[in-house]
C-alpha positions as CSV (number, residue, x, y, z in Angstrom):
1,X,-70.2,-119.4,36.2
2,X,-71.1,-117.0,33.2
3,X,-74.1,-114.4,33.7
4,X,-77.4,-115.7,32.3
5,X,-79.9,-112.9,30.8
6,X,-83.4,-113.1,30.4
7,X,-85.2,-111.7,27.5
8,X,-88.2,-108.8,28.2
9,X,-90.6,-111.7,27.3
10,X,-88.9,-114.1,29.9
11,X,-88.7,-111.4,32.6
12,X,-92.4,-110.7,32.1
13,X,-93.1,-114.8,32.4
14,X,-91.1,-114.6,35.6
15,X,-92.7,-111.7,37.2
16,X,-96.1,-113.4,36.5
17,X,-95.0,-116.5,37.9
18,X,-94.1,-114.8,40.9
19,X,-97.4,-113.0,41.2
20,X,-99.4,-116.7,40.6
21,X,-96.9,-118.2,43.2
22,X,-98.1,-115.3,45.9
23,X,-101.7,-115.4,45.2
24,X,-101.9,-119.3,45.1
25,X,-99.8,-119.7,48.4
26,X,-100.9,-122.8,50.4
27,X,-102.5,-121.5,53.7
28,X,-100.8,-123.0,56.8
29,X,-104.2,-123.4,58.7
30,X,-106.0,-125.8,56.3
31,X,-103.2,-126.4,53.7
32,X,-105.7,-125.3,50.8
33,X,-104.7,-122.9,48.0
34,X,-105.6,-119.4,49.1
35,X,-107.3,-118.4,46.1
36,X,-108.5,-121.8,44.4
37,X,-109.5,-123.4,47.7
38,X,-108.1,-126.8,46.6
39,X,-106.0,-128.9,48.9
40,X,-102.3,-128.7,48.4
41,X,-100.7,-126.6,45.4
42,X,-103.1,-126.0,42.6
43,X,-102.4,-126.3,38.7
44,X,-101.6,-122.6,38.5
45,X,-99.0,-122.5,41.0
46,X,-97.6,-125.9,39.5
47,X,-97.4,-124.4,36.3
48,X,-95.9,-121.1,37.7
49,X,-93.4,-123.2,39.6
50,X,-92.6,-124.7,36.3
51,X,-91.9,-121.5,34.7
52,X,-89.3,-120.7,37.4
53,X,-87.6,-123.9,37.4
54,X,-87.1,-123.6,33.4
55,X,-85.1,-120.3,34.1
56,X,-83.3,-121.7,36.7
57,X,-84.9,-119.3,39.4
58,X,-86.1,-119.9,42.9
59,X,-89.8,-118.3,44.1
60,X,-89.5,-114.8,45.7
61,X,-91.7,-115.3,48.9
62,X,-94.2,-112.3,49.9
63,X,-94.0,-112.1,54.1
64,X,-97.3,-113.4,55.3
65,X,-98.6,-114.9,52.3
66,X,-99.7,-118.4,53.7
67,X,-101.5,-116.4,56.6
68,X,-100.0,-118.0,59.7
69,X,-102.2,-116.1,62.1
70,X,-104.9,-118.6,61.1
71,X,-102.9,-121.2,63.3
72,X,-102.7,-118.8,66.1
73,X,-99.0,-117.5,65.0
74,X,-97.7,-113.9,65.4
75,X,-95.4,-112.1,64.1
76,X,-92.2,-111.7,66.4
77,X,-89.9,-108.4,66.3
78,X,-86.5,-108.6,67.1
79,X,-85.5,-106.7,70.7
80,X,-83.5,-104.2,68.8
81,X,-86.3,-102.8,66.5
82,X,-88.3,-99.9,67.8
83,X,-91.9,-100.4,67.7
84,X,-94.2,-98.6,65.7
85,X,-96.4,-95.9,67.1
86,X,-99.6,-98.3,66.4
87,X,-97.6,-101.4,68.2
88,X,-96.4,-99.2,71.0
89,X,-100.1,-97.9,72.0
90,X,-101.7,-101.4,71.2
91,X,-102.8,-103.6,74.2
92,X,-100.5,-106.6,75.0
């Protein structure tokens, strides 16, 4: 499959679309847009997804953007990862 290169203008549009998708993530707790507070994906997120689809790209997720702690979820670390100093001294 041949490689596709994006122009500088397209690269800027894609970077802006990724930023919009991260800012307008649908929250896990209530299903609202994080920024606009509307139910489900807002118009700005849909427009950003359309830009990425036109370039045949997938969105790059920012970990924690959906605020999973709002529904009681917590981050689980693999057993082989050493805890940071703050985590080691924090009460369980």
